[in-house]
Backbone and ligand atoms as CSV (ligand in chain L), in Angstrom:
chain,resi,resn,atom,element,x,y,z
A,1,MET,N,N,-74.934,32.750,-40.310
A,1,MET,CA,C,-75.833,33.218,-39.332
A,1,MET,C,C,-75.893,32.200,-38.079
A,2,THR,N,N,-75.940,30.881,-38.486
A,2,THR,CA,C,-76.123,29.896,-37.481
A,2,THR,C,C,-74.713,29.378,-36.824
A,3,ARG,N,N,-73.825,29.916,-37.276
A,3,ARG,CA,C,-72.401,29.501,-36.951
A,3,ARG,C,C,-72.137,29.274,-35.345
A,4,SER,N,N,-71.560,28.363,-35.008
A,4,SER,CA,C,-71.385,28.357,-33.517
A,4,SER,C,C,-69.989,28.853,-33.059
A,5,ALA,N,N,-70.129,29.605,-31.973
A,5,ALA,CA,C,-68.974,30.106,-31.556
A,5,ALA,C,C,-67.815,29.105,-31.418
A,6,GLY,N,N,-68.390,27.952,-31.107
A,6,GLY,CA,C,-67.165,26.738,-30.488
A,6,GLY,C,C,-66.629,26.406,-32.080
A,7,ARG,N,N,-67.241,26.405,-33.326
A,7,ARG,CA,C,-66.554,26.290,-34.434
A,7,ARG,C,C,-65.465,27.293,-34.699
A,8,ILE,N,N,-65.806,28.357,-34.355
A,8,ILE,CA,C,-64.781,29.514,-34.725
A,8,ILE,C,C,-63.651,29.335,-34.032
A,9,GLY,N,N,-63.812,28.877,-32.563
A,9,GLY,CA,C,-62.612,28.937,-31.538
A,9,GLY,C,C,-61.762,27.742,-32.226
A,10,TRP,N,N,-62.559,26.587,-32.904
A,10,TRP,CA,C,-61.606,25.412,-33.230
A,10,TRP,C,C,-60.790,26.034,-34.471
A,11,LEU,N,N,-61.506,26.819,-35.405
A,11,LEU,CA,C,-60.827,27.308,-36.471
A,11,LEU,C,C,-59.602,28.106,-36.115
A,12,THR,N,N,-59.912,28.767,-35.333
A,12,THR,CA,C,-58.690,29.863,-34.830
A,12,THR,C,C,-57.609,28.956,-34.326
A,13,LEU,N,N,-57.963,28.043,-33.435
A,13,LEU,CA,C,-56.847,27.194,-32.948
A,13,LEU,C,C,-56.190,26.426,-33.892
A,14,THR,N,N,-56.757,25.865,-34.929
A,14,THR,CA,C,-55.971,25.034,-36.036
A,14,THR,C,C,-55.534,25.800,-37.102
A,15,MET,N,N,-55.931,27.043,-37.257
A,15,MET,CA,C,-55.385,27.780,-38.510
A,15,MET,C,C,-54.131,28.902,-37.837
A,16,MET,N,N,-53.994,28.869,-36.612
A,16,MET,CA,C,-53.110,29.820,-35.864
A,16,MET,C,C,-51.823,29.687,-36.500
A,17,PHE,N,N,-51.087,28.457,-36.786
A,17,PHE,CA,C,-49.865,28.283,-36.781
A,17,PHE,C,C,-49.457,27.969,-38.359
A,18,SER,N,N,-50.392,28.236,-39.079
A,18,SER,CA,C,-50.333,27.904,-40.608
A,18,SER,C,C,-50.914,28.816,-41.694
A,19,ALA,N,N,-50.223,29.254,-42.568
A,19,ALA,CA,C,-50.667,29.933,-43.624
A,19,ALA,C,C,-51.512,29.316,-44.850
A,20,SER,N,N,-51.455,27.912,-44.455
A,20,SER,CA,C,-52.093,27.039,-45.698
A,20,SER,C,C,-53.119,26.059,-44.793
A,21,ALA,N,N,-53.981,25.595,-45.729
A,21,ALA,CA,C,-55.044,24.775,-45.044
A,21,ALA,C,C,-55.250,23.630,-46.037
A,22,TRP,N,N,-55.323,22.315,-45.411
A,22,TRP,CA,C,-55.503,21.233,-45.997
A,22,TRP,C,C,-56.834,20.658,-45.667
A,23,ALA,N,N,-57.493,19.932,-46.700
A,23,ALA,CA,C,-58.703,19.123,-46.386
A,23,ALA,C,C,-59.009,18.106,-47.493
A,24,GLY,N,N,-58.645,16.728,-47.212
A,24,GLY,CA,C,-58.804,16.037,-48.322
A,24,GLY,C,C,-57.727,16.197,-49.369
A,25,ASP,N,N,-58.251,16.476,-50.424
A,25,ASP,CA,C,-57.240,16.737,-51.588
A,25,ASP,C,C,-57.076,17.961,-51.939
A,26,VAL,N,N,-57.479,19.102,-51.105
A,26,VAL,CA,C,-57.491,20.212,-51.336
A,26,VAL,C,C,-56.488,21.005,-50.473
A,27,MET,N,N,-55.510,21.795,-51.127
A,27,MET,CA,C,-54.483,22.452,-50.346
A,27,MET,C,C,-54.796,24.036,-50.804
A,28,VAL,N,N,-55.017,24.859,-49.630
A,28,VAL,CA,C,-55.024,26.323,-50.099
A,28,VAL,C,C,-53.938,26.915,-49.403
A,29,THR,N,N,-53.214,27.798,-50.062
A,29,THR,CA,C,-52.011,28.495,-49.760
A,29,THR,C,C,-52.266,30.043,-49.926
A,30,ASP,N,N,-51.568,30.709,-48.822
A,30,ASP,CA,C,-51.855,32.184,-48.864
A,30,ASP,C,C,-52.730,32.936,-49.024
A,31,PRO,N,N,-53.848,32.522,-48.268
A,31,PRO,CA,C,-55.297,33.241,-48.178
A,31,PRO,C,C,-55.190,34.672,-47.667
A,32,TRP,N,N,-55.429,35.643,-48.480
A,32,TRP,CA,C,-55.641,37.050,-48.015
A,32,TRP,C,C,-56.668,37.791,-48.578
A,33,VAL,N,N,-57.045,38.663,-47.768
A,33,VAL,CA,C,-58.231,39.832,-48.375
A,33,VAL,C,C,-57.740,41.087,-48.328
A,34,ARG,N,N,-58.304,41.841,-49.065
A,34,ARG,CA,C,-57.774,43.249,-48.990
A,34,ARG,C,C,-58.299,44.038,-47.820
A,35,GLU,N,N,-57.623,44.957,-46.979
A,35,GLU,CA,C,-57.932,45.819,-46.102
A,35,GLU,C,C,-59.131,46.624,-46.613
A,36,ALA,N,N,-60.139,46.730,-45.751
A,36,ALA,CA,C,-61.385,47.640,-46.231
A,36,ALA,C,C,-62.004,48.300,-45.077
A,37,PRO,N,N,-62.262,49.748,-45.530
A,37,PRO,CA,C,-63.182,50.506,-44.444
A,37,PRO,C,C,-64.366,49.852,-44.481
A,38,LEU,N,N,-65.196,50.335,-43.331
A,38,LEU,CA,C,-66.548,49.776,-43.195
A,38,LEU,C,C,-67.407,50.221,-44.302
A,39,THR,N,N,-66.984,51.384,-44.852
A,39,THR,CA,C,-68.013,51.902,-46.149
A,39,THR,C,C,-67.743,51.166,-47.398
A,40,ALA,N,N,-66.531,50.211,-47.231
A,40,ALA,CA,C,-66.431,49.420,-48.627
A,40,ALA,C,C,-67.643,48.378,-48.674
A,41,GLN,N,N,-68.235,48.303,-49.939
A,41,GLN,CA,C,-69.340,47.540,-50.357
A,41,GLN,C,C,-68.880,45.996,-50.220
A,42,ALA,N,N,-67.593,45.882,-50.826
A,42,ALA,CA,C,-67.185,44.487,-50.909
A,42,ALA,C,C,-65.535,44.670,-51.177
A,43,VAL,N,N,-64.956,43.515,-50.895
A,43,VAL,CA,C,-63.324,43.386,-51.085
A,43,VAL,C,C,-63.161,42.119,-51.554
A,44,GLY,N,N,-61.899,41.985,-52.295
A,44,GLY,CA,C,-61.662,40.773,-52.900
A,44,GLY,C,C,-60.878,39.879,-51.978
A,45,GLY,N,N,-61.032,38.721,-52.249
A,45,GLY,CA,C,-60.509,37.376,-51.432
A,45,GLY,C,C,-59.492,36.603,-52.449
A,46,PHE,N,N,-58.259,36.395,-52.076
A,46,PHE,CA,C,-57.268,35.843,-53.027
A,46,PHE,C,C,-56.766,34.734,-52.318
A,47,MET,N,N,-56.218,33.786,-53.055
A,47,MET,CA,C,-55.649,32.287,-52.508
A,47,MET,C,C,-55.115,31.475,-53.777
A,48,VAL,N,N,-54.324,30.592,-53.515
A,48,VAL,CA,C,-54.199,29.640,-54.550
A,48,VAL,C,C,-54.692,28.222,-53.901
A,49,ILE,N,N,-55.801,27.467,-54.703
A,49,ILE,CA,C,-56.445,26.515,-54.371
A,49,ILE,C,C,-55.955,25.275,-55.294
A,50,GLU,N,N,-55.090,24.409,-54.586
A,50,GLU,CA,C,-54.551,23.257,-55.420
A,50,GLU,C,C,-55.535,21.949,-54.950
A,51,ASN,N,N,-55.453,21.170,-56.258
A,51,ASN,CA,C,-56.187,20.088,-56.005
A,51,ASN,C,C,-55.215,18.821,-56.308
A,52,HIS,N,N,-55.049,18.121,-55.201
A,52,HIS,CA,C,-54.160,17.003,-55.285
A,52,HIS,C,C,-54.709,15.674,-55.510
A,53,GLY,N,N,-56.213,15.715,-55.933
A,53,GLY,CA,C,-56.761,14.446,-56.057
A,53,GLY,C,C,-56.767,13.921,-57.587
A,54,VAL,N,N,-57.428,12.953,-57.619
A,54,VAL,CA,C,-57.613,12.397,-59.150
A,54,VAL,C,C,-58.890,12.926,-59.624
A,55,ALA,N,N,-59.971,13.408,-59.007
A,55,ALA,CA,C,-61.059,13.844,-59.461
A,55,ALA,C,C,-61.176,15.343,-59.578
A,56,GLU,N,N,-61.573,16.163,-60.360
A,56,GLU,CA,C,-61.703,17.622,-60.312
A,56,GLU,C,C,-62.448,18.036,-59.229
A,57,LYS,N,N,-62.314,19.131,-58.702
A,57,LYS,CA,C,-62.915,19.793,-57.478
A,57,LYS,C,C,-63.691,20.935,-58.299
A,58,VAL,N,N,-64.969,21.158,-57.574
A,58,VAL,CA,C,-65.652,22.252,-58.127
A,58,VAL,C,C,-66.125,23.127,-56.841
A,59,LEU,N,N,-65.534,24.179,-57.032
A,59,LEU,CA,C,-65.816,25.043,-55.762
A,59,LEU,C,C,-67.153,25.758,-56.125
A,60,ILE,N,N,-68.165,25.817,-55.343
A,60,ILE,CA,C,-69.511,26.253,-55.493
A,60,ILE,C,C,-69.884,27.591,-54.907
A,61,GLY,N,N,-68.956,27.693,-53.572
A,61,GLY,CA,C,-69.427,29.046,-53.001
A,61,GLY,C,C,-68.472,29.071,-51.689
A,62,ALA,N,N,-68.887,30.112,-51.032
A,62,ALA,CA,C,-68.029,30.198,-49.746
A,62,ALA,C,C,-68.728,31.333,-48.791
A,63,GLU,N,N,-68.321,31.049,-47.532
A,63,GLU,CA,C,-68.997,31.917,-46.523
A,63,GLU,C,C,-67.942,32.355,-45.449
A,64,SER,N,N,-68.258,33.751,-44.805
A,64,SER,CA,C,-67.413,34.137,-43.955
A,64,SER,C,C,-68.316,34.864,-42.806
A,65,SER,N,N,-67.986,34.542,-41.559
A,65,SER,CA,C,-68.680,35.209,-40.446
A,65,SER,C,C,-68.430,36.658,-40.652
A,66,GLN,N,N,-67.377,37.243,-41.423
A,66,GLN,CA,C,-67.072,38.495,-41.362
A,66,GLN,C,C,-67.690,39.454,-42.436
A,67,PHE,N,N,-68.286,38.528,-43.325
A,67,PHE,CA,C,-69.223,39.250,-44.497
A,67,PHE,C,C,-70.725,38.588,-44.591
A,68,LYS,N,N,-71.570,39.466,-45.019
A,68,LYS,CA,C,-72.922,38.902,-45.232
A,68,LYS,C,C,-73.068,38.027,-46.376
A,69,LYS,N,N,-72.180,38.090,-47.235
A,69,LYS,CA,C,-72.290,37.091,-48.405
A,69,LYS,C,C,-70.936,37.273,-49.175
A,70,VAL,N,N,-70.720,36.077,-49.817
A,70,VAL,CA,C,-69.409,35.867,-50.538
A,70,VAL,C,C,-70.004,35.324,-51.793
A,71,GLU,N,N,-69.442,35.934,-53.002
A,71,GLU,CA,C,-69.796,35.267,-54.348
A,71,GLU,C,C,-68.397,35.096,-54.984
A,72,LEU,N,N,-68.449,34.143,-55.931
A,72,LEU,CA,C,-67.217,33.876,-56.873
A,72,LEU,C,C,-67.282,34.850,-58.215
A,73,HIS,N,N,-66.315,35.409,-58.280
A,73,HIS,CA,C,-66.095,36.549,-59.495
A,73,HIS,C,C,-64.954,36.182,-60.201
A,74,GLU,N,N,-65.084,36.705,-61.564
A,74,GLU,CA,C,-63.926,36.761,-62.273
A,74,GLU,C,C,-63.719,38.136,-62.989
A,75,THR,N,N,-62.739,38.661,-62.925
A,75,THR,CA,C,-62.454,40.137,-63.611
A,75,THR,C,C,-62.085,39.723,-64.967
A,76,VAL,N,N,-62.794,40.207,-65.956
A,76,VAL,CA,C,-62.441,40.002,-67.420
A,76,VAL,C,C,-62.539,41.217,-68.189
A,77,LYS,N,N,-61.903,41.169,-69.299
A,77,LYS,CA,C,-61.891,42.367,-70.125
A,77,LYS,C,C,-63.030,42.464,-71.189
A,78,LYS,N,N,-63.605,43.714,-71.171
A,78,LYS,CA,C,-64.625,43.838,-72.021
A,78,LYS,C,C,-64.602,45.024,-72.875
A,79,GLY,N,N,-63.900,44.736,-74.067
A,79,GLY,CA,C,-63.517,46.048,-74.896
A,79,GLY,C,C,-62.155,46.438,-74.185
A,80,ASP,N,N,-62.407,47.774,-73.673
A,80,ASP,CA,C,-61.307,48.338,-73.090
A,80,ASP,C,C,-61.341,48.411,-71.604
A,81,MET,N,N,-62.625,47.835,-71.135
A,81,MET,CA,C,-62.815,47.826,-69.677
A,81,MET,C,C,-62.650,46.552,-68.977
A,82,MET,N,N,-62.037,46.580,-67.778
A,82,MET,CA,C,-62.239,45.371,-66.833
A,82,MET,C,C,-63.304,45.318,-66.049
A,83,VAL,N,N,-64.111,44.274,-66.191
A,83,VAL,CA,C,-65.347,44.170,-65.442
A,83,VAL,C,C,-65.520,42.933,-64.567
A,84,MET,N,N,-65.977,42.926,-63.434
A,84,MET,CA,C,-66.103,41.680,-62.766
A,84,MET,C,C,-67.252,40.881,-63.169
A,85,GLU,N,N,-67.277,39.724,-63.223
A,85,GLU,CA,C,-68.609,38.808,-63.627
A,85,GLU,C,C,-68.694,37.724,-62.706
A,86,ALA,N,N,-70.053,37.550,-62.007
A,86,ALA,CA,C,-70.191,36.494,-61.003
A,86,ALA,C,C,-70.041,35.049,-61.973
A,87,ARG,N,N,-69.523,34.080,-61.251
A,87,ARG,CA,C,-69.336,32.741,-61.769
A,87,ARG,C,C,-70.052,31.759,-60.973
A,88,PRO,N,N,-70.685,30.793,-61.227
A,88,PRO,CA,C,-71.318,29.737,-60.646
A,88,PRO,C,C,-70.558,28.767,-59.853
A,89,ASN,N,N,-69.460,28.780,-60.399
A,89,ASN,CA,C,-68.285,27.720,-59.823
A,89,ASN,C,C,-66.874,28.088,-60.387
A,90,PHE,N,N,-65.930,27.523,-59.454
A,90,PHE,CA,C,-64.569,27.526,-60.053
A,90,PHE,C,C,-64.213,25.988,-60.199
A,91,VAL,N,N,-63.863,25.684,-61.282
A,91,VAL,CA,C,-63.379,24.268,-61.610
A,91,VAL,C,C,-61.815,24.038,-61.377
A,92,ILE,N,N,-61.441,23.225,-60.388
A,92,ILE,CA,C,-60.060,22.968,-60.282
A,92,ILE,C,C,-59.691,21.455,-60.869
A,93,PRO,N,N,-58.938,21.361,-62.058
A,93,PRO,CA,C,-58.761,19.980,-62.481
A,93,PRO,C,C,-57.961,19.362,-61.447
A,94,SER,N,N,-58.088,18.092,-61.679
A,94,SER,CA,C,-57.164,17.092,-61.074
A,94,SER,C,C,-55.645,17.268,-61.233
A,95,HIS,N,N,-54.925,17.462,-60.092
A,95,HIS,CA,C,-53.512,17.752,-60.316
A,95,HIS,C,C,-53.353,19.335,-60.801
A,96,GLY,N,N,-54.409,20.016,-60.608
A,96,GLY,CA,C,-54.310,21.387,-60.924
A,96,GLY,C,C,-54.474,22.400,-59.964
A,97,LYS,N,N,-54.784,23.590,-60.208
A,97,LYS,CA,C,-54.960,24.461,-59.453
A,97,LYS,C,C,-55.622,25.799,-59.787
A,98,ALA,N,N,-56.402,26.490,-59.003
A,98,ALA,CA,C,-57.169,27.785,-59.213
A,98,ALA,C,C,-56.241,28.770,-58.616
A,99,THR,N,N,-55.912,29.918,-59.467
A,99,THR,CA,C,-55.242,30.764,-58.802
A,99,THR,C,C,-56.234,32.110,-58.554
A,100,LEU,N,N,-56.451,32.492,-57.333
A,100,LEU,CA,C,-57.198,33.624,-57.184
A,100,LEU,C,C,-56.429,34.846,-56.956
A,101,ALA,N,N,-56.533,35.723,-57.589
A,101,ALA,CA,C,-55.564,36.816,-57.764
A,101,ALA,C,C,-56.123,38.138,-58.149
A,102,PRO,N,N,-55.676,39.309,-57.932
A,102,PRO,CA,C,-56.139,40.526,-58.166
A,102,PRO,C,C,-56.292,40.544,-59.902
A,103,GLY,N,N,-57.235,40.881,-60.603
A,103,GLY,CA,C,-57.239,40.919,-61.894
A,103,GLY,C,C,-57.717,39.684,-62.563
A,104,GLY,N,N,-58.257,38.787,-61.772
A,104,GLY,CA,C,-58.580,37.512,-62.440
A,104,GLY,C,C,-59.693,36.919,-61.397
A,105,LEU,N,N,-59.640,35.421,-60.904
A,105,LEU,CA,C,-60.614,34.980,-60.216
A,105,LEU,C,C,-60.488,35.571,-58.734
A,106,HIS,N,N,-61.495,35.467,-58.316
A,106,HIS,CA,C,-61.320,36.073,-56.909
A,106,HIS,C,C,-62.773,35.836,-55.915
A,107,LEU,N,N,-62.523,35.847,-54.649
A,107,LEU,CA,C,-63.738,35.542,-53.933
A,107,LEU,C,C,-64.252,37.078,-53.644
A,108,MET,N,N,-65.443,37.488,-53.897
A,108,MET,CA,C,-65.968,38.707,-53.664
A,108,MET,C,C,-66.718,38.699,-52.344
A,109,LEU,N,N,-66.029,39.366,-51.270
A,109,LEU,CA,C,-66.592,39.269,-50.065
A,109,LEU,C,C,-67.413,40.669,-49.570
A,110,ILE,N,N,-68.784,40.500,-49.674
A,110,ILE,CA,C,-69.611,41.530,-49.695
A,110,ILE,C,C,-70.375,41.828,-48.364
A,111,SER,N,N,-70.257,43.311,-47.819
A,111,SER,CA,C,-70.978,43.816,-46.999
A,111,SER,C,C,-70.207,43.477,-45.588
A,112,PRO,N,N,-68.951,43.853,-45.451
A,112,PRO,CA,C,-68.233,43.590,-44.189
A,112,PRO,C,C,-68.928,43.913,-43.033
A,113,VAL,N,N,-69.133,43.078,-41.901
A,113,VAL,CA,C,-69.907,43.378,-40.635
A,113,VAL,C,C,-68.933,44.434,-39.740
A,114,LYS,N,N,-67.741,44.428,-39.955
A,114,LYS,CA,C,-66.686,45.530,-39.209
A,114,LYS,C,C,-65.537,45.794,-40.242
A,115,PRO,N,N,-65.018,46.965,-39.770
A,115,PRO,CA,C,-63.915,47.282,-40.680
A,115,PRO,C,C,-62.708,46.337,-40.531
A,116,LEU,N,N,-62.060,45.876,-41.447
A,116,LEU,CA,C,-60.978,44.890,-41.387
A,116,LEU,C,C,-59.718,45.666,-41.573
A,117,LYS,N,N,-58.719,45.449,-40.617
A,117,LYS,CA,C,-57.589,46.164,-40.479
A,117,LYS,C,C,-56.494,45.253,-40.939
A,118,GLU,N,N,-55.323,45.770,-41.333
A,118,GLU,CA,C,-54.278,44.839,-41.749
A,118,GLU,C,C,-53.643,44.328,-40.671
A,119,GLY,N,N,-53.310,42.910,-40.864
A,119,GLY,CA,C,-52.992,42.011,-40.062
A,119,GLY,C,C,-54.042,41.039,-39.377
A,120,GLU,N,N,-55.215,41.557,-39.173
A,120,GLU,CA,C,-56.390,40.668,-38.718
A,120,GLU,C,C,-56.639,39.605,-39.737
A,121,LYS,N,N,-57.434,38.569,-39.145
A,121,LYS,CA,C,-57.780,37.523,-39.984
A,121,LYS,C,C,-59.209,37.322,-40.009
A,122,ALA,N,N,-59.758,37.072,-41.322
A,122,ALA,CA,C,-60.955,36.668,-41.676
A,122,ALA,C,C,-61.356,35.266,-42.041
A,123,PRO,N,N,-62.020,34.748,-41.054
A,123,PRO,CA,C,-62.521,33.317,-41.422
A,123,PRO,C,C,-63.108,33.125,-42.667
A,124,ILE,N,N,-62.922,32.104,-43.724
A,124,ILE,CA,C,-63.571,31.881,-44.799
A,124,ILE,C,C,-63.670,30.285,-44.967
A,125,VAL,N,N,-64.996,29.820,-45.295
A,125,VAL,CA,C,-65.025,28.301,-45.502
A,125,VAL,C,C,-65.447,28.256,-46.958
A,126,LEU,N,N,-64.438,27.580,-47.635
A,126,LEU,CA,C,-65.059,27.194,-49.052
A,126,LEU,C,C,-65.783,25.820,-49.134
A,127,LYS,N,N,-66.726,26.020,-50.049
A,127,LYS,CA,C,-67.741,24.864,-50.315
A,127,LYS,C,C,-67.521,24.355,-51.544
A,128,PHE,N,N,-67.223,22.995,-51.639
A,128,PHE,CA,C,-67.085,22.153,-52.821
A,128,PHE,C,C,-68.394,21.427,-53.261
A,129,LYS,N,N,-68.513,21.048,-54.405
A,129,LYS,CA,C,-69.653,20.501,-55.059
A,129,LYS,C,C,-69.906,19.158,-54.225
A,130,ASP,N,N,-68.744,18.377,-54.174
A,130,ASP,CA,C,-68.904,17.134,-53.571
A,130,ASP,C,C,-69.253,17.139,-52.061
A,131,GLY,N,N,-69.521,18.404,-51.545
A,131,GLY,CA,C,-69.731,18.218,-49.990
A,131,GLY,C,C,-68.868,18.730,-49.277
A,132,GLU,N,N,-67.557,18.543,-49.877
A,132,GLU,CA,C,-66.376,18.927,-48.880
A,132,GLU,C,C,-66.272,20.448,-48.589
A,133,THR,N,N,-65.775,20.728,-47.233
A,133,THR,CA,C,-65.620,22.116,-47.078
A,133,THR,C,C,-63.910,22.418,-46.679
A,134,VAL,N,N,-63.488,23.502,-46.867
A,134,VAL,CA,C,-62.268,23.713,-46.419
A,134,VAL,C,C,-62.292,25.144,-45.611
A,135,SER,N,N,-61.899,25.026,-44.437
A,135,SER,CA,C,-61.932,26.280,-43.645
A,135,SER,C,C,-60.526,26.930,-43.544
A,136,LEU,N,N,-60.539,28.253,-43.572
A,136,LEU,CA,C,-59.151,29.017,-43.573
A,136,LEU,C,C,-59.171,30.262,-43.019
A,137,GLU,N,N,-58.187,30.924,-42.786
A,137,GLU,CA,C,-58.283,32.104,-42.163
A,137,GLU,C,C,-57.395,33.045,-43.232
A,138,ALA,N,N,-58.102,33.939,-43.795
A,138,ALA,CA,C,-57.396,34.873,-44.548
A,138,ALA,C,C,-56.756,35.962,-43.904
A,139,VAL,N,N,-55.645,36.332,-44.277
A,139,VAL,CA,C,-54.677,37.472,-43.550
A,139,VAL,C,C,-55.217,38.924,-44.375
A,140,VAL,N,N,-55.605,39.900,-43.484
A,140,VAL,CA,C,-55.914,41.126,-44.038
A,140,VAL,C,C,-54.751,42.016,-44.349
A,141,ARG,N,N,-54.784,42.182,-45.567
A,141,ARG,CA,C,-53.516,43.072,-46.001
A,141,ARG,C,C,-53.988,44.226,-46.842
A,142,LYS,N,N,-53.147,45.344,-46.964
A,142,LYS,CA,C,-53.359,46.597,-47.728
A,142,LYS,C,C,-53.516,46.089,-49.090
A,143,GLY,N,N,-52.484,45.378,-49.567
A,143,GLY,CA,C,-52.650,45.368,-51.322
A,143,GLY,C,C,-52.552,46.574,-51.730
A,144,THR,N,N,-52.033,46.326,-53.262
A,144,THR,CA,C,-52.001,47.464,-53.854
A,144,THR,C,C,-53.366,47.616,-54.883
A,145,ALA,N,N,-53.767,48.759,-55.135
A,145,ALA,CA,C,-54.960,48.822,-55.939
A,145,ALA,C,C,-54.897,48.062,-57.284
A,146,PRO,N,N,-55.726,47.187,-57.609
A,146,PRO,CA,C,-55.638,46.362,-58.744
A,146,PRO,C,C,-55.306,47.291,-59.924
A,147,ASN,N,N,-54.354,46.982,-60.745
A,147,ASN,CA,C,-54.022,47.634,-62.111
A,147,ASN,C,C,-54.845,47.036,-63.066
A,148,MET,N,N,-55.980,47.720,-63.553
A,148,MET,CA,C,-56.714,47.174,-64.451
A,148,MET,C,C,-56.102,46.928,-65.902
A,149,LYS,N,N,-55.066,47.784,-66.175
A,149,LYS,CA,C,-54.552,47.636,-67.560
A,149,LYS,C,C,-53.646,46.517,-67.758
A,150,ASP,N,N,-53.136,45.949,-66.745
A,150,ASP,CA,C,-52.093,44.815,-66.783
A,150,ASP,C,C,-52.675,43.652,-66.103
A,151,GLU,N,N,-52.944,42.613,-66.804
A,151,GLU,CA,C,-53.522,41.470,-66.369
A,151,GLU,C,C,-52.428,40.599,-65.570
A,152,HIS,N,N,-51.065,40.907,-65.466
A,152,HIS,CA,C,-50.254,40.317,-64.767
A,152,HIS,C,C,-49.811,41.245,-63.391
A,153,ALA,N,N,-50.637,42.106,-63.182
A,153,ALA,CA,C,-50.539,42.970,-61.905
A,153,ALA,C,C,-50.299,42.024,-60.694
A,154,GLY,N,N,-51.015,41.032,-60.629
A,154,GLY,CA,C,-51.008,40.140,-59.371
A,154,GLY,C,C,-49.582,39.633,-59.307
A,155,HIS,N,N,-48.612,39.755,-60.209
A,155,HIS,CA,C,-47.298,39.033,-59.924
A,155,HIS,C,C,-46.491,40.055,-58.881
A,156,ALA,N,N,-47.013,41.321,-58.812
A,156,ALA,CA,C,-46.253,42.423,-57.847
A,156,ALA,C,C,-46.425,41.998,-56.429
A,157,GLN,N,N,-47.588,40.955,-56.158
A,157,GLN,CA,C,-47.742,40.489,-54.918
A,157,GLN,C,C,-46.769,39.607,-54.470
A,158,HIS,N,N,-46.122,38.680,-55.217
A,158,HIS,CA,C,-45.012,37.818,-54.993
A,158,HIS,C,C,-44.085,38.376,-54.200
A,159,GLY,N,N,-43.620,37.600,-53.028
A,159,GLY,CA,C,-42.504,38.516,-52.319
A,159,GLY,C,C,-43.152,39.124,-51.100
A,160,ALA,N,N,-44.282,39.514,-51.140
A,160,ALA,CA,C,-44.834,40.312,-50.062
A,160,ALA,C,C,-45.638,39.470,-49.037
A,161,THR,N,N,-45.395,38.204,-49.257
A,161,THR,CA,C,-46.185,37.291,-48.563
A,161,THR,C,C,-45.662,37.310,-46.829
A,162,HIS,N,N,-44.457,37.108,-46.863
A,162,HIS,CA,C,-44.063,36.943,-45.608
A,162,HIS,C,C,-43.318,38.100,-45.088
A,163,GLN,N,N,-43.793,38.274,-43.507
A,163,GLN,CA,C,-43.247,39.317,-42.680
A,163,GLN,C,C,-42.026,38.950,-41.933
A,164,PRO,N,N,-40.804,39.114,-42.530
A,164,PRO,CA,C,-39.687,38.422,-41.747
A,164,PRO,C,C,-39.501,39.042,-40.222
A,165,GLY,N,N,-39.304,38.134,-39.364
A,165,GLY,CA,C,-39.067,38.459,-37.875
A,165,GLY,C,C,-40.511,38.555,-37.243
A,166,LYS,N,N,-41.636,38.488,-37.757
A,166,LYS,CA,C,-42.859,38.433,-37.071
A,166,LYS,C,C,-43.199,37.116,-36.653
A,167,PRO,N,N,-43.445,36.661,-35.318
A,167,PRO,CA,C,-43.729,35.501,-35.092
A,167,PRO,C,C,-45.386,35.458,-35.567
L,1,CU,CU,CU,-65.360,40.894,-57.745
């Protein structure tokens, strides 16, 4: 709501050349969000968050100028059903990582302010318990519909990361 236009410009400039974001001990690679029509209530946000520090990092929330609200979710199995549950935080151990992928941990980006088309970028700010923030731009991808029967469905995303020949 109170985000300044100047900050957005700075983010765009610094993130234009890289698909990963560094801040302190945290490295985020391959952030992407699912393409969504304006009618979508929420879309998933996915990435790998690595912690290269000696202390654990605790992700406590996120925000995006493209969405009214961002929650931390995990898709879990309840009997025969896959359901999404809100989590208060994601803990990333020292020298460990959190993999946010379809069918597991994810950012739930709620109420897009405009339709997101493939190839566009959505700015996201990750907020950690120690006060650190990581700003990144997630690429909008079509993505396959999550296969709720197979928890390894996210592996099908590998190799779809790079678009050869596109500067
Ligand atoms: Cu969710």
